[in-house]
C-alpha positions in Angstrom: 0.0 0.0 0.0 2.9 2.4 0.7 4.0 2.1 -2.9 0.6 3.1 -4.2 0.5 6.2 -1.9 3.9 7.3 -3.2 2.8 7.0 -6.8 -0.1 9.4 -6.1 1.9 12.0 -4.3 2.5 15.3 -6.2 5.9 16.7 -6.6 6.6 20.4 -6.8 8.1 22.0 -9.9 9.0 25.6 -11.0 8.0 26.7 -14.5 9.7 29.7 -15.9 7.7 31.5 -18.6 8.3 34.3 -21.0 5.4 36.5 -22.0 5.8 39.3 -24.5 3.5 42.2 -23.6 2.8 45.2 -25.8 2.4 48.3 -23.6 2.5 52.1 -23.9 5.1 52.5 -21.1 6.7 50.8 -18.0 3.6 51.4 -15.9 1.3 49.9 -18.4 3.6 46.9 -18.8 3.7 46.2 -15.1 -0.1 46.6 -14.8 -0.7 44.1 -17.7 1.8 41.6 -16.3 0.3 41.7 -12.8 -3.2 41.3 -14.3 -2.0 38.1 -16.2 -0.5 36.8 -12.9 -3.7 37.5 -11.0 -5.8 35.7 -13.6 -3.5 32.6 -13.4 -3.8 32.6 -9.6 -7.6 32.8 -10.0 -7.7 29.9 -12.5 -5.2 27.8 -10.4 -5.7 28.9 -6.8 -3.3 26.3 -5.3 -0.5 27.4 -7.5 1.4 30.6 -7.1 2.0 32.9 -10.1 4.0 36.1 -9.6 5.7 38.8 -11.6 9.3 38.6 -10.8 11.0 40.7 -13.5 10.1 42.8 -16.5 12.4 43.9 -19.2 11.9 46.4 -22.0 12.8 44.5 -25.1 12.3 46.7 -28.2 11.8 44.6 -31.4 15.1 44.0 -33.3 17.1 45.8 -30.8 19.9 45.0 -28.3 18.8 47.9 -26.1 17.3 45.8 -23.4 16.7 47.2 -19.9 15.2 45.9 -16.7 12.1 47.7 -15.4 12.1 48.1 -11.6 8.6 46.8 -10.8 8.9 48.0 -7.2 9.3 51.6 -8.3 6.5 51.6 -10.9 3.1 52.3 -9.4 0.1 50.7 -11.0 -3.1 52.6 -11.0 -6.5 51.5 -12.2 -6.8 53.7 -15.3 -8.3 53.0 -18.7 -6.1 51.7 -21.5 -6.7 54.8 -23.7 -5.2 57.0 -20.9 -1.9 55.1 -21.2 -1.3 56.7 -24.6 -1.3 60.2 -23.0 1.4 59.4 -20.4 5.0 59.7 -21.1 7.7 57.5 -19.6 
């Protein structure tokens, strides 16, 4: 019986994912990333999903920079307001 119980026991894994997000600025990118993580936590409540890092990665460019997600405040504004804000 112990062998059967060991076969049904779940093991813990870490999955690293890359999601490319189109956003107007750093604040918008952080907001969208956190929304995606929140939706995943809602769909799978026993599994943790968190935004750990965000990088600005312009298409066809080597000018990559890390966005400090702790310094970027997320506010609940409409998407069309993002276009009016500058970085």
